[in-house]
N, C-alpha and C positions, 0 to 999 in steps of 0.2 A: 271204305276207308274213312270217309267223313263221319260216318256213324260211330266209329270207334274212337274218334278223337275226343279227348277230354277237354272240357272247358277249363281254362286256367283262371284263377282268381284275378280280379282287377288289381292293377298295381296300387300300392299305397300312395295317397296324394302327398306331395312335397310339403314339409312343415312350413307354416307361415312364420317368418321371422319378423318380429316387430322391433324397430330400433328403440333402444332404451334411451329415454331422455334423462339427462343428468338431474340430480336433485336441485330444486330451485333454491338459489341463495346459499349454496354450500361452499363457495369458493372465496379464498382470500385474493387480494389483488395480485400478489406475487405468484399465485397459482394459475392465473389466467393466461391463455395464449392469445395470439393476435386474431384467431378465428373464433373466439368465445365472447359472449355478451358481457359488456362491462356495466350493466345496469345495477345500481346499488339496491340491495334488497333488505338488508337489516344491519343494525348497528347496536352492539352492546359494548359500551365503553370504547376501547380502541380496537375491538374485533369487528371490523366492517366485513360484510359478506356481499358477494356479487353473484349475479344470475349464473353465468357460465355456460348457457346453452349455445349451440352453434349460431353464428351470425347470419342475418338475412341480407340479400342484396337489395339496394335501394332502387327505386324506379329510374333514377338518373344513371344507373350503372356503376356508381361509385361504391366503394366498400364502406360498410357502416360498422359501428361498434356495438350493435344491439341485435338481439334475436327478433323474429317477426312480431312477437307479442309486445315487446318493449319499443320497437321501432314506431308503432302506432301511438305510443304514449309520448315519445320524445319529439317526433315530428308531426306537425299537422299539415296535411296536403294544401298547397296553395290553390286558390280558386279565384279567378278574376271577379271583381265586384263583391268580394267576400267582406268579412267584418273589418271595420276600421277601428283601431284602438286609439283613443285620445288620451292625452295627458290631463291630469286633474288641474283645473284652473284655466284651461284654454278652451276657447269656443270654436 
């Protein structure tokens, strides 16, 4: 009986679904939701455009207003003994 059994074809693999990233800088401020990046990307006259990608959580656990790419631009991580910025004219 085993000799008569036909081999069935292997099942098709499930399709890989890649999440679509929104176009960079395609949103006006009034189109942004609270979960979208508010980083300004371009400005032509009064037509300002913002990133609009999904926001990333900050290390502190607080909600941010920027995606992972722009969060690194907006915030510089604090490190003890790091750079000290001095005002011009002061010693």
